[in-house]
C-alpha positions, 0 to 999 in steps of 0.5 A: 539868497533867501529861501523864496527867491531861489529859481527852484522854489519859485518854479516849485511854488508855481506847480504847488499853487496849480496842484492846490487849486486843483485839489480844492476844486475836487473838494480837498481842504488844503493845509500847507506850511507857512514857514519859508524854508525847506519843509518835509512835505508840500501839503496835507489835503483832507477831504470830508474830514475823513480822507487825508493824503500827504501831497508832494508836488514836483514841477519838472519835466519828464526824463529825456532818455527814459519814459519816466520822471522822479526825485532824489533817493533821500527824499523817497526814503523820507516819503516812505517813512512818513507814509508808513509811520503815520499811515497816510498815503502820500500822493506824488504830483508831477507838473510837466511844463514841457508836456503841459500836464500834471500826472501822478499816483500814490507813491504805493503804486509808482514804487511797485516794480514794473517792467515796460516795453523796452525791458526797463524795470522800474523803480528799482533798477532805475536810479540815475544821478541819485534820482529814483525813476518811476515809469510814466505808464504807472502815472494818472493824467491829473490836469492839462496845463493851461498856456499861461501856466506853462509859460510861468513855469518855464521862465523858471527852468533850470535845465542846462541841456535841451529838452528832447525826448529820446524814446 
């Protein structure tokens, strides 16, 4: 199966396109990979020729058991390396089809230790199945998804369990 035909890639592309439109509407010029295979980050966005950010988009719903979302530890370590080596802020956007929202923040903010109201410490003590979790309390609401966007993303859902927030 080709890279572009994978279900997760199709779902991710939808989220990336929504975030791209959002950034362009905020005055950014967005650059993205043209090669159809795995890439080190999703986009670079530049505003007013002097404000550059690395953009990473995760199209996925929040966790069921935690007031959090995240991504795999290997990616996290790579994103930190990119940010630190090139001194370019990395912004994480989470496109959540179940909450119908896009939320996120700078990686530097998300990785700050945070103790939530249930005494769960993020992110350092919360690694679940090799996924580093970041508290939704550290996220900014970026955009509310339209019904047609939610429907399109849900077509490509790969969760093998019922979505139900437990906290």
